[in-house]
N, C-alpha and C positions, 0 to 999 in steps of 0.2 A: 755096305755104305762105304765109299771111299770118302775121302777126307779129303779137303782143295788147301793147297799146302800158300804158306802164304805168301803172297808177293812180296822178293826181295824189291823188286825195283821202287817201290812208292819210299821207302825206308833209307835207300841207296843212291839215291839218284838225289834226295831234298838236302842229305849230307856231303855228295857230292858239291853240289852247287855252291854251298855253305862256305866250303871247305877251299873250292875256285875262287870264290868273291873273297875271302879273307887271306888269301897267300895271293893271289893274282898267277895263282899256275893251274894248269889242266891237269888232273892225276891220269887222267885218259889220252894226252896226247902224245900223236904220232908222228916216230920217225917216220919223214918222205925218204929216205933215202931206203929202207927195206918195209916199210908201210906195214911195223912193227908200233907198239909203246913202247917209247922212249926208255932211256936210259938211263939220263942226264940224273946227275945229282939231286937237283931241287926235286922234280917229277917224282921222284923214287920216296924223297923224303914224304912229299903232301900223300900220296900213296903208305907210307907207314904210321900218320897216322889216324888214313881211313882205316886202315888193320885194327889199329888201338883202340880208338873208337868202338866201332860196329860189336869186337870182342868185347871189353868191359863194357861199356851201355847199351846196347844193343842184346850182349848173350849170343852174339853171333859165333861156331865154328868158325875157325883156322880158313877153312874146305871153303867155307860160303861167302867171305868176307875177299877169297883172293880170284872166285871163281866168277866178280864181279868185274876183273881187268884178264880173264883168262890164261889166271895160272895156277899154279897150286899149293898148298894149306905149306909149304915146305919153305914157299918165295917167303909170305904173311908170317911165320913163325920167323925163318930170320931175319923180317926187316922188323918185326918189334920185342926180339932179344940181343 
């Protein structure tokens, strides 16, 4: 019997909406010049908050948290250290 994997979207989307409301910054903001997630410092800091909360309080792996933004675990690791 295959077990269903718990959905990331409900928890992560709820946290993203809270972070967006509190910081007034969208962590998934897209750079209009290249169509990728922006690397602006204020936006990157918001993503680092997300990584830290998901790792320490939701017990997500760094790879899982970084995957929300289409990054890999190394990006999340460098962000929280």
